N, C-alpha and C positions, 0 to 999 in steps of 0.2 A: 493193547488197544487193537481192535479189528482193522485189517488193512483197508477195508472199504470206508470205515469211519475216518481213518487217516487221509484218504483221498478226498473225502467230503470236506474235511477241515481245510486241507490245502486249497481246494477249489473255492471255498467260502472266503478264505482270507485273501485270495487273489482278487475275487470279485469286490471284496470290501475295500481293497487298495484302490481299485478303479473308481469306486464310488467316492471315496474320500478325496482323491485327487480332483475329481470333477466338482466336488463341493468347494474346494479351495479355488479352482480355476474359474468356475462359472461359465456362462455363455453357451450352455448346451441347448440343443433343439428339443422342443416339446411337440408331440403329435397327439391328436385326439383319436382314440380307438372307437369310443362311443361316448354318450353323455356321461360326464363326471369320471371318465376312465381314460388315463393318459399313459403314454410311453415316451421315454426319452432315448437318445442315442446311448446314454449311460446304461439303461436297462439292457440294451442289446449288446453293448460291449461286455458288460458283466456276465451276461448269459453265454456269450461266445467263449469267454475265458473258462467258465465252469465246464461247458461242454467239451472244450479242448482237453482239459485235465482228465475228465471222466473217460473220454474216448481213448486217450492214451493208455489209461490203466485197464479199462474194461471195454474194449471195442465192440463186443457183442451184446452189451446190456442195452435195454430199451431206455429211452429218455423221454420224459414228459415235462415240457417247460411252458411258462406263461406266454412267451413271445413267439417261439418257434413251433409250438404245438407238439406233436408226438412223432418220435422216430422209433420204429419198432425194433431196431437192432437185429440181432440174430434170430432166426426162426424158432430156435429152441430155448431162448433165454428165459430165465425165471425171475430176473431182476429188472426193476424199473426205477430209474432215478427221477424223483418228482421235484422239480426245481422252480423256485421263484427267485430270480436274480436280484430283484429289488422290490420287496414288499413294503408298501407305503410310498409309492411314487409321488402321489399328490403332496405328501408331507415333504419329501425330498425336493420337489420343485420349489416349494415355498420356504425352504430352509428351516422347516420344523423338524427338530432332531429326533424323530421317531420313525425309523425305517431299518430294514435289515435284509440279510441274505438268508434264504431258507432252502435247505436240501434234505429231502427224505429219501431213503432207499427201501423199496418194497421187495419182499421176497415171497413168492407164492401167495400174493394177495395180502400180506401182513407187513406193516412198517417194521423194518429190522434195525435201521440206523437213522439217526437224526442229527442235524447241525443247524442251529440258528445263530447267525453272527450279526451283532450290532457294531458296525464300524465306527460309529460316533463314540460310544463308550468303551470300545474294545472289549465287549463282553461276548464270550463264546459259550453257547449252550450246546451240550453234546449228550448223546444217549445211544445205547444199543439195547435191543430187546433182552431182558433178563439180566442186564448188567448195571442198571441204575442210570440216573441222570446227573449231569454235572454243569456247573457254571465256573469257567476258568479253572477246571480241574478240581473244584470243590464240590462234594456231593450235595445235592439239593433235595428238598422234600416240600410237598405242599404244606400249607399251614394246618394247625390243629383246630381251626375254626369249626364249631359244631352247630351254630345257629345262623341262618340266613340273615337275621336282623342285625347281626354283628359283622357281617361280611362286606368287603369292598369288592364289587362285581364289575368286570369289564364287559364291554359290548362293542358292536359295530353296526353302523347304519346300513340298511339294504339299499345302497345308493345305485346299484346296478339293476335293481328290480323295484321300480317305483310303485308298482301295483301292490307291493307288500307293506307299504308305509303304514296303512291303517292298522293292520294287525300288530305290526311292530310297535306302534305308539301305545296300543293297549298293553303290550308286554312291558314297555318302558314305564308306563304309569304304575302298573302293579309292582314293578321292581323298585321304583322310587319309594313306594309305600312300605316295602318289605325288607329292605337292606340298609346298611349304614351309608352307602354311597355307590354311585354308578360312574364309571369312567369310560370315555371313548377316545382312544389315542390315534387310531387310524392305521394300525399295522397288525393284522390278526396274528401273524406268526409270533410277533413279540408279545402280544397279549397272552397267547397260550403259554409262551415261555415264562411269563410273569406269574401265571398260575402255578407252574411247576416249581418256581423258586420261592413262592410265598409272598410275592408282592400284590397279588390278587387272590381272592378266595374262590372266585368262580368267573366264568365267561360264557356268553352266548352270542350267537350271530346267525343270521340267515343269508343264504345265497352266496356262500364262499366257494372258491374253487379248490381243487384238490391240492394244488401247490401252496395254498394258504394254510392248510391244516395238517398236511402229512407229517412234517417234522415235529411241530408243536404238540400234536396228539400223543406221540410216543414219549416225549419228554414228560408230559403230565402223568401218563401211566407208570413210567419208570420212577416218578417222584411220589407215587402213592395215591394219585388222584384218579378220578373216573371221567370217562368221555363217552358221550352218546348223542343221539339225535334228539329232536324236540320231545319225543315220547319216551326217551330213554333207550330206544333200540340202537343196535349197532349199524345204523344205515347212514350215518353222517357223511361218510366218504363219498357216497353216491348222491345224496341229496344236497350237500353243502350247508345243511342246517345243523349246527353243532352246539352242544352244551357241555361244559367241563367245570369241575369243581372238586373240592375236598370230598371225601367219602360221605360225610354226614350232611354237608350242605347240598350235595348233588340232588337228592330227591326233593328237597325243599325248593331248589331253583327250578326244577322241572315243573313242580306243582304251581309255582308262581307264574310261569310263562305260558302255561297251557291255555 
């Protein structure tokens, strides 16, 4: 296993322990960043723990996180750690057990390593570019689903960009007519991981942040799936609009949401 992946796993598990302890203790403070977007002291504590472990191992690497923003690290670094310490904060606040820690490592613009950790289920998704994707050390693959009509498709609401509700609802209507079922669980990094391990056959969402997508996108690719933007192009990391699915469902999913 690559040393960076080991570091990411260590950091994710440390953050997960903080999250689980807070879940048991309760009483944490909740702050509003903007409409329908929240942060807790748990997010910040988990992020600080991750950054501390990464900085100790790789002091010159750049870090991009949801709560702290971007730290450029060394002037000549080629690595960026893309971190969401608690994806699914609204779920966490309400005790809805669908949230996770997401850590992706980019090297020269490409995601090289990925960890998504679900502290509730103790499920650890890991992957390195060219080395496959795993769930608790077991190799995972996307499903063999070949037809959108047979697929279970995940999604996320564009709750941070309310101006996109109308086009999204058109997409949702078309998808409900086209597939076996649509699910919205509220933690994009886990949704992407579920595509990678075969629990979902596809996923789409608009307006995500880089830390929502970085790790999960690599897991899907290493599990044999496809990832792209709303038109199938490789612009999802910049736009935040992402589509992911099995190889045969992917073009059908794109066609349905256009």
